[in-house]
C-alpha positions as CSV (number, residue, x, y, z in Angstrom):
1,M,273.7,72.7,139.9
2,G,277.0,74.8,138.9
3,V,281.2,74.0,139.0
4,D,282.5,75.2,142.6
5,R,286.1,75.6,141.5
6,K,287.2,76.4,144.9
7,S,288.4,73.3,148.0
8,P,286.3,69.6,147.6
9,I,284.3,69.0,150.7
10,S,286.7,65.9,151.6
11,W,290.3,65.8,150.3
12,P,290.9,62.4,151.1
13,L,288.1,61.3,149.1
14,Y,289.3,64.0,146.1
15,E,292.8,62.3,146.7
16,R,291.4,58.9,146.3
17,H,288.7,59.6,143.2
18,G,289.5,62.7,141.9
19,V,286.4,64.6,141.1
20,F,282.5,62.7,140.0
21,R,281.7,64.4,137.0
22,Y,278.1,64.5,136.8
23,T,276.3,63.1,133.7
24,G,272.9,62.8,134.0
25,A,270.1,65.0,133.8
26,L,268.6,66.7,136.8
27,R,265.5,67.1,137.8
28,S,265.2,68.0,141.5
29,V,268.0,68.8,144.3
30,T,267.3,68.5,148.0
31,Y,269.6,70.3,150.3
32,R,270.0,68.9,153.8
33,P,272.6,71.3,155.6
34,G,274.5,68.7,158.2
35,A,276.0,69.9,161.4
36,P,277.9,73.1,161.1
37,G,282.0,72.7,160.7
38,P,285.0,73.3,163.0
39,D,285.3,76.5,161.8
40,S,282.1,78.3,161.9
41,P,281.7,81.1,163.8
42,A,279.3,79.6,166.1
43,A,282.4,77.1,166.8
44,V,285.5,79.7,166.5
45,A,283.4,82.0,169.2
46,Q,283.1,78.4,171.4
47,A,286.8,78.0,171.1
48,L,287.7,81.3,171.5
49,R,285.4,81.7,175.1
50,D,287.3,78.3,176.2
51,A,290.6,79.7,175.5
52,A,290.0,83.0,177.4
53,A,288.5,80.9,180.7
54,A,291.8,78.7,180.7
55,F,293.9,82.1,181.3
56,E,291.3,83.7,184.2
């Protein structure tokens, strides 16, 4: 587990509560990726295809 000094995952949550500092002992971590974000390469490519199709 490390520190990521870039933007938080949820700005509204960060603005309401600030940083949630971890203070316990870490035994294991499970990473389960969620749905791709709106700025993922696949979503951007689809948006560009849709925009190009609108001008055809």
